[in-house]
C-alpha positions, 0 to 999 in steps of 0.5 A, spaced: 500 500 500 502 506 498 503 511 503 500 518 503 507 521 503 509 517 497 503 519 493 503 527 495 511 527 493 509 524 486 504 530 486 509 535 488 514 533 484 510 533 478 508 540 479 516 542 480 516 544 472 514 551 471 509 550 465 505 545 469 505 549 475 502 555 471 497 550 468 495 547 475 494 554 477 490 556 471 485 550 472 485 551 479 483 558 478 478 558 472 475 551 472 475 546 467 478 548 460 480 545 454 487 544 451 486 550 447 485 555 452 491 552 456 495 553 450 493 560 450 494 562 457 501 558 458 504 560 451 507 553 449 505 549 443 499 544 443 504 538 443 508 540 449 501 542 453 498 535 451 504 532 454 504 536 461 497 535 461 498 527 461 503 527 466 499 531 471 493 526 469 497 520 470 500 523 477 492 524 479 492 531 479 487 532 473 482 529 470 479 529 463 473 528 459 472 528 451 466 532 448 466 531 441 474 533 438 475 537 444 478 535 451 477 538 457 481 538 463 480 540 471 483 539 477 481 533 481 478 534 487 479 528 491 485 524 491 485 518 487 489 513 492 485 515 498 479 518 496 479 524 500 480 531 499 486 532 495 492 536 499 493 540 493 487 544 495 489 546 502 496 549 499 496 556 497 501 557 491 504 564 491 504 569 485 500 572 480 493 570 478 493 567 472 489 571 466 485 568 461 484 572 454 
């Protein structure tokens, strides 16, 4: 069985990349959004953003849903391993708020 510390370390490590932190903060502040919206905010190419989103989803930080051709991502409210509120919701990240176009 995974320990809570191991699971949380994986999430924090995943956010150790600036681009992923920007993506996470955007989705946390603005709610569910498409890959296209994330690309516009973080100013990276679509393949790069898709890669980061996949890594964040694999770590359990994000969930996604498809609607037609669009894929929508959102921040997970619940830890996928312990089925309780994700610790990331209790953390305040410093910095400016993300502005969307």
